[in-house]
C-alpha positions as a printed NumPy array, in Angstrom:
array([[ -93.303, -145.246,  -55.513],
       [ -95.852, -142.487,  -56.076],
       [ -98.664, -142.931,  -58.746],
       [ -98.584, -140.194,  -61.463],
       [-102.194, -140.674,  -62.247],
       [-103.291, -139.037,  -58.913],
       [-101.806, -135.701,  -59.649],
       [-103.985, -132.814,  -59.686],
       [-103.293, -129.96 ,  -61.96 ],
       [-104.031, -126.44 ,  -61.764],
       [-107.311, -125.132,  -63.222],
       [-106.835, -123.589,  -66.766],
       [-108.65 , -120.25 ,  -66.996],
       [-109.251, -120.072,  -70.891],
       [-112.58 , -122.038,  -71.013],
       [-115.233, -120.219,  -69.139],
       [-118.771, -119.137,  -69.369],
       [-120.831, -116.045,  -67.854],
       [-124.491, -116.336,  -67.51 ],
       [-127.506, -114.485,  -66.083],
       [-130.912, -115.614,  -65.475],
       [-132.989, -114.271,  -68.471],
       [-130.089, -113.783,  -70.679],
       [-128.408, -116.369,  -72.837],
       [-124.928, -117.488,  -71.848],
       [-122.311, -115.161,  -73.025],
       [-119.021, -116.029,  -74.681],
       [-116.467, -113.429,  -73.27 ],
       [-112.793, -112.878,  -74.04 ],
       [-112.062, -111.904,  -70.551],
       [-113.662, -111.953,  -67.1  ],
       [-111.927, -109.989,  -64.17 ],
       [-112.979, -108.808,  -60.831],
       [-113.838, -112.231,  -59.113],
       [-112.509, -110.597,  -55.898],
       [-113.832, -110.015,  -52.378],
       [-111.947, -108.071,  -49.68 ],
       [-112.616, -107.931,  -46.002],
       [-111.769, -104.633,  -44.237],
       [-109.509, -105.023,  -41.068],
       [-110.014, -102.546,  -38.178],
       [-107.155, -102.163,  -35.704],
       [-107.634, -101.392,  -32.116],
       [-104.656, -100.243,  -29.832],
       [-105.553, -101.569,  -26.301],
       [-104.133,  -99.176,  -23.636],
       [-101.174, -100.756,  -21.737],
       [-100.778, -103.484,  -24.445],
       [ -97.718, -102.034,  -26.434],
       [ -96.573, -105.209,  -28.452],
       [ -99.393, -105.654,  -30.779],
       [-102.675, -104.267,  -32.092],
       [-105.877, -106.089,  -31.994],
       [-107.212, -106.71 ,  -35.445],
       [-110.948, -107.357,  -36.197],
       [-112.478, -108.3  ,  -39.43 ],
       [-115.311, -105.791,  -40.365],
       [-117.027, -105.229,  -43.845],
       [-116.446, -107.215,  -46.909],
       [-116.695, -105.387,  -50.23 ],
       [-117.029, -106.624,  -53.617],
       [-115.032, -105.721,  -56.659],
       [-117.016, -104.919,  -59.986],
       [-116.895, -107.924,  -62.452],
       [-115.669, -106.632,  -65.705],
       [-116.679, -108.459,  -69.01 ],
       [-114.981, -108.107,  -72.332],
       [-116.126, -109.383,  -75.716],
       [-116.175, -108.724,  -79.383],
       [-119.64 , -107.19 ,  -80.396],
       [-121.937, -109.642,  -81.837],
       [-125.411, -108.344,  -80.573],
       [-126.909, -105.63 ,  -78.441],
       [-128.189, -107.494,  -75.376],
       [-125.682, -106.105,  -72.981],
       [-126.158, -102.551,  -74.323],
       [-129.896, -103.068,  -73.663],
       [-129.64 , -104.188,  -70.121],
       [-127.036, -101.177,  -69.448],
       [-129.395,  -98.832,  -71.171],
       [-132.586,  -99.92 ,  -69.077],
       [-130.314,  -99.365,  -65.83 ],
       [-129.24 ,  -95.839,  -67.174],
       [-132.921,  -94.93 ,  -67.872],
       [-133.675,  -95.66 ,  -64.22 ],
       [-135.157,  -99.155,  -64.705],
       [-132.766, -101.157,  -62.99 ],
       [-133.142, -104.877,  -63.512],
       [-131.149, -106.972,  -61.045],
       [-129.908, -110.357,  -62.205],
       [-128.5  , -113.319,  -60.511],
       [-125.824, -115.018,  -62.514],
       [-122.645, -117.231,  -62.601],
       [-119.036, -117.499,  -63.907],
       [-118.245, -120.976,  -64.577],
       [-114.76 , -122.475,  -65.501],
       [-115.045, -125.474,  -67.705],
       [-112.554, -128.344,  -67.796],
       [-110.471, -128.635,  -70.912],
       [-113.038, -130.877,  -72.901],
       [-115.594, -128.168,  -72.061],
       [-118.078, -130.637,  -70.617],
       [-117.638, -130.506,  -66.808],
       [-117.564, -127.662,  -64.188],
       [-114.458, -127.151,  -62.387],
       [-115.132, -124.119,  -60.575],
       [-118.328, -121.693,  -60.046],
       [-119.   , -118.503,  -58.679],
       [-122.652, -117.076,  -58.165],
       [-123.427, -113.359,  -58.416],
       [-126.153, -111.862,  -56.505],
       [-128.329, -108.949,  -57.747],
       [-125.87 , -107.81 ,  -60.489],
       [-126.463, -104.913,  -62.719],
       [-124.356, -102.943,  -65.239],
       [-122.79 ,  -99.956,  -63.972],
       [-120.393,  -98.987,  -66.854],
       [-120.418,  -99.845,  -70.579],
       [-117.468,  -99.046,  -72.638],
       [-117.523,  -99.231,  -76.51 ],
       [-114.701, -100.192,  -78.747],
       [-111.659,  -98.368,  -79.803],
       [-111.819,  -97.865,  -83.59 ],
       [-108.913,  -97.562,  -85.649],
       [-108.919,  -97.744,  -89.531],
       [-105.233,  -98.747,  -89.85 ],
       [-105.869, -102.009,  -87.796],
       [-108.016, -105.046,  -88.402],
       [-108.74 , -105.767,  -84.556],
       [-111.976, -107.126,  -83.534],
       [-114.541, -104.426,  -81.88 ],
       [-114.415, -105.255,  -78.011],
       [-117.145, -103.868,  -75.885],
       [-116.568, -103.905,  -72.107],
       [-119.341, -104.046,  -69.347],
       [-118.751, -103.353,  -65.776],
       [-121.085, -105.099,  -63.379],
       [-121.823, -104.138,  -59.629],
       [-123.183, -106.955,  -57.52 ],
       [-124.432, -107.679,  -53.961],
       [-122.371, -110.999,  -53.313],
       [-120.095, -113.321,  -54.718],
       [-120.195, -117.068,  -53.56 ],
       [-117.963, -119.908,  -54.507],
       [-120.345, -122.913,  -55.293],
       [-117.749, -125.575,  -56.75 ]])
């Protein structure tokens, strides 16, 4: 008879943290773009008509998109420095915590990230929604740590 205590449940995505060296950890409502894609080159060999050879080539990174309610201006300041030609590349990480919030379930490290797009909140006087800012980060590498 199988033991029910040995079951491993999927990781829940609601408790996560994003941090960068030199900035305090940020509490974000959303984090998307944890994605890598390897391009594939096809080669048709002469006389071989039943298949194509496929080779892995470059791997490209998608931008990381962070959304949060506006609480301070540190993200804006980082973006503004880049927009003024003073690019500050920061290494950082995206960490998924366990349901108690104490242990690390998964972690990805970002290398040489910098903000490439900032979007301010959509404002509407007829709604009481939270003012959300969006920051898009370009980076030079994504690595799964745990």
